[in-house]
C-alpha positions as CSV (number, residue, x, y, z in Angstrom):
1,M,-14.6,19.3,-16.4
2,I,-11.4,18.9,-14.2
3,E,-10.9,20.3,-10.8
4,V,-7.9,19.5,-8.6
5,K,-7.6,21.1,-5.2
6,D,-4.7,20.9,-2.8
7,L,-3.4,17.8,-4.6
8,E,-0.5,16.0,-3.0
9,K,1.5,13.0,-4.0
10,T,4.2,11.4,-1.9
11,F,6.3,8.4,-2.9
12,S,7.7,6.2,-0.1
13,K,10.7,3.8,-0.3
14,G,11.5,2.3,3.0
15,S,11.9,5.0,5.5
16,I,12.4,7.7,2.9
17,A,9.4,9.7,1.7
18,T,9.5,12.1,-1.3
19,Q,6.8,14.6,-1.8
20,V,6.4,15.3,-5.5
21,L,3.1,17.3,-5.6
22,K,2.7,19.9,-2.8
23,G,-0.8,21.3,-2.9
24,V,-1.6,21.7,-6.6
25,S,-4.9,23.5,-7.4
26,F,-6.5,24.5,-10.7
27,A,-9.7,23.9,-12.8
28,I,-10.0,23.1,-16.6
29,E,-13.2,23.7,-18.4
30,A,-14.6,21.5,-21.2
31,G,-13.2,22.5,-24.6
32,E,-10.0,24.1,-23.2
33,Y,-6.5,23.5,-24.8
34,V,-4.1,23.5,-21.9
35,A,-0.3,22.9,-21.7
36,I,1.1,21.8,-18.3
37,M,4.7,22.9,-18.5
38,G,7.8,22.3,-16.3
39,T,11.3,21.1,-16.4
40,S,12.2,17.5,-15.4
41,G,11.4,16.8,-11.8
42,T,8.8,19.4,-11.3
43,G,6.0,16.8,-10.9
44,K,4.3,17.2,-14.3
45,S,4.4,13.5,-15.2
46,T,3.1,12.6,-11.7
47,L,0.3,15.1,-12.2
48,M,-0.5,13.7,-15.6
49,N,-0.8,10.2,-14.2
50,I,-3.3,11.4,-11.6
51,I,-5.3,13.4,-14.1
52,G,-5.3,10.3,-16.3
53,C,-6.5,8.1,-13.5
54,L,-3.4,6.0,-13.7
55,D,-2.4,6.8,-10.2
56,R,-4.0,8.2,-7.0
57,P,-3.1,11.3,-5.0
58,T,-2.0,10.9,-1.4
59,G,-3.8,14.1,-0.4
60,G,-6.3,16.6,-1.8
61,H,-9.2,16.2,-4.2
62,Y,-9.6,15.5,-7.9
63,N,-13.0,15.8,-9.6
64,L,-13.5,14.6,-13.2
65,N,-16.9,15.5,-14.7
66,G,-18.4,15.7,-11.2
67,T,-16.9,12.4,-10.0
68,A,-14.6,12.4,-7.0
69,V,-11.8,10.3,-8.4
70,E,-9.9,9.7,-5.2
71,S,-12.9,7.9,-3.8
72,L,-13.1,5.3,-6.6
73,D,-12.1,1.7,-6.3
74,D,-9.8,0.2,-9.0
75,D,-12.6,-1.1,-11.2
76,A,-14.5,2.2,-11.2
77,L,-11.2,4.1,-11.8
78,S,-10.4,1.8,-14.8
79,H,-14.0,2.4,-16.2
80,L,-13.7,6.1,-15.9
81,R,-10.2,6.1,-17.5
82,N,-11.3,4.0,-20.4
83,H,-14.4,6.1,-21.2
84,E,-13.3,9.6,-20.5
85,I,-9.6,9.8,-21.4
86,G,-7.5,9.1,-24.5
87,F,-3.8,8.9,-24.1
88,V,-0.9,10.0,-26.4
89,F,2.6,9.3,-25.2
90,Q,6.1,10.4,-26.2
91,Q,6.9,6.7,-26.9
92,F,4.2,5.6,-29.2
93,H,3.5,2.2,-27.5
94,L,2.3,0.5,-30.7
95,L,2.2,-3.3,-31.1
96,A,5.1,-4.0,-33.5
97,R,3.4,-7.0,-35.2
98,A,0.0,-5.4,-35.6
99,S,-1.2,-3.1,-38.4
100,A,-2.1,0.5,-37.8
101,L,-5.7,-0.5,-38.1
102,K,-5.4,-3.3,-35.4
103,N,-3.4,-0.9,-33.1
104,V,-6.2,1.6,-33.3
105,M,-8.9,-1.1,-32.6
106,L,-7.1,-2.2,-29.4
107,P,-9.0,0.1,-26.9
108,L,-12.3,-1.2,-28.4
109,I,-11.2,-4.8,-28.0
110,Y,-10.6,-4.2,-24.3
111,A,-13.8,-2.1,-23.9
112,D,-16.7,-3.3,-21.6
113,E,-18.6,-4.3,-24.7
114,Y,-16.9,-4.8,-28.1
115,P,-18.8,-2.6,-30.7
116,D,-20.1,-4.1,-33.9
117,D,-18.7,-1.2,-35.9
118,A,-15.2,-1.3,-34.3
119,E,-13.3,-1.7,-37.5
120,E,-15.3,1.1,-39.2
121,R,-14.6,3.4,-36.3
122,A,-10.9,2.7,-36.5
123,R,-10.9,3.3,-40.2
124,Q,-12.7,6.7,-39.7
125,V,-10.3,8.0,-37.1
126,L,-7.2,6.8,-39.1
127,S,-8.6,8.7,-42.1
128,S,-9.2,11.8,-39.9
129,V,-5.4,11.9,-39.1
130,G,-4.4,11.5,-42.7
131,L,-3.5,7.8,-42.7
132,F,-6.2,6.4,-45.0
133,D,-3.5,4.8,-47.2
134,R,-1.5,3.4,-44.3
135,M,-4.0,1.3,-42.4
136,D,-2.4,-2.0,-43.2
137,H,1.1,-0.9,-42.5
138,R,3.0,-2.1,-39.4
139,P,4.8,0.4,-37.1
140,N,8.2,-0.3,-38.7
141,E,6.8,0.6,-42.1
142,L,5.8,4.1,-40.8
143,S,7.7,7.2,-40.0
144,G,7.8,8.5,-36.4
145,G,5.2,11.2,-37.3
146,Q,3.0,8.6,-38.8
147,Q,3.3,6.3,-35.8
148,Q,2.3,9.2,-33.5
149,R,-0.7,9.8,-35.7
150,V,-1.7,6.2,-35.3
151,A,-1.4,6.7,-31.5
152,I,-3.6,9.8,-31.7
153,A,-6.2,7.8,-33.7
154,R,-6.0,5.1,-31.1
155,A,-6.7,7.7,-28.4
156,L,-9.7,9.0,-30.4
157,V,-11.4,5.7,-31.2
158,T,-13.3,5.5,-28.0
159,N,-14.5,9.1,-28.4
160,P,-13.1,10.3,-25.0
161,S,-14.0,13.7,-23.6
162,I,-10.3,14.5,-22.9
163,I,-7.1,13.9,-24.9
164,L,-4.1,13.7,-22.5
165,A,-0.8,14.0,-24.3
166,D,2.6,13.5,-22.6
167,E,5.5,15.1,-24.6
168,P,3.7,14.2,-27.8
169,T,6.3,15.8,-30.1
170,G,9.4,14.8,-28.0
171,N,10.5,12.1,-30.4
172,L,9.7,13.9,-33.6
173,D,11.4,16.2,-36.0
174,R,10.0,19.7,-36.3
175,K,7.8,19.0,-39.4
176,S,6.3,15.9,-37.8
177,G,5.8,17.7,-34.5
178,L,4.0,20.5,-36.2
179,E,1.7,18.1,-38.0
180,V,0.8,16.5,-34.6
181,L,0.2,19.9,-33.1
182,S,-2.0,20.8,-36.1
183,I,-4.2,17.7,-35.4
184,F,-4.5,18.8,-31.7
185,R,-5.5,22.3,-32.8
186,N,-8.2,20.9,-35.2
187,L,-9.5,18.6,-32.5
188,N,-9.7,21.4,-30.0
189,E,-11.5,23.7,-32.5
190,N,-14.1,20.9,-32.9
191,G,-14.7,20.9,-29.1
192,R,-12.2,18.4,-27.8
193,T,-10.5,19.1,-24.5
194,I,-6.7,18.8,-24.9
195,I,-4.2,18.6,-22.0
196,M,-0.6,18.5,-23.2
197,V,2.3,17.9,-20.8
198,T,5.6,19.4,-22.1
199,H,8.9,20.8,-21.0
200,D,9.2,22.9,-24.1
201,E,7.9,26.5,-24.1
202,A,7.6,26.8,-27.9
203,T,5.4,23.7,-27.9
204,A,3.3,24.9,-24.9
205,E,2.6,28.2,-26.8
206,H,0.4,26.2,-29.3
207,A,-2.1,25.8,-26.4
208,N,-4.6,28.5,-25.3
209,R,-3.4,28.3,-21.7
210,I,-0.2,27.3,-19.9
211,I,0.0,26.0,-16.3
212,Q,3.5,26.2,-15.1
213,L,4.8,23.8,-12.4
214,K,7.9,24.3,-10.3
215,D,9.0,22.1,-7.4
216,G,5.6,20.4,-7.2
217,R,3.5,23.6,-7.0
218,V,1.7,25.8,-9.5
219,A,4.1,28.6,-10.3
220,G,2.0,30.2,-13.0
221,D,-1.3,29.9,-14.8
222,R,-1.8,32.2,-17.9
223,K,-3.8,32.5,-21.0
224,V,-1.9,32.6,-24.3
225,P,-3.2,35.7,-26.1
226,V,-2.3,34.5,-29.6
227,P,-1.5,30.8,-29.7
228,K,1.0,29.7,-32.3
229,D,-0.6,28.4,-35.5
230,P,1.0,25.1,-36.5
231,Q,-0.2,25.4,-40.1
232,E,1.5,28.7,-40.5
233,E,4.7,27.3,-39.2
234,L,4.4,24.3,-41.5
235,E,3.9,26.6,-44.5
236,S,6.9,28.7,-43.4
237,L,9.0,25.6,-43.0
238,K,8.0,24.4,-46.5
239,A,8.8,27.8,-48.0
240,G,12.2,27.7,-46.4
241,E,12.9,24.2,-47.8
242,D,11.7,25.2,-51.3
243,G,14.0,28.2,-51.2
244,R,17.1,26.3,-50.5
């Protein structure tokens, strides 16, 4: 599904050029659950922006479902991004004055053609993340974990082939973070490709594979023999709370 080869990215400011990605290569198959891990400054956010078609590499190649991304013009890049990728960010990026339902409908409003069943699709994905009874609530009426679930529903409403999540648990307490990771696990078990960018090893170990970045290069790429089970961790957390 995804292949990057010798990917480079350089940012220039005046006469100063800073190379952030220095020949990154890997492939991700459809249906994988991959964590891209690294500390701040390793290039993982830059790589995420390129994989998400939000930015272009300055060198190397990126193929998404057989399409050479670096060769696309802005319109074609936008079309590919809107149809293939759903985004989940650390900051939820919800419209403060809009209900959960309206926030989830936004990608459909800006789609090439507004679907007749847009509201029903939004209701279905909100129900799938456990927010059937919160559809009419605005973001300030929801907890952080609920806001992130709205953001996941918004990412799902266009039925993308890939969910790209950037530090999706970074602003959440442990319980809410595990609930989000449980949703990702269920999505992956149902065939969705998940790519999660994180600096946290404990979060990364919920994925089936970890690609480690260091100084703009791939420093490791390993399978996780037994990924962490967020449901087991949630049950353990609840048992601990009940035993206090």
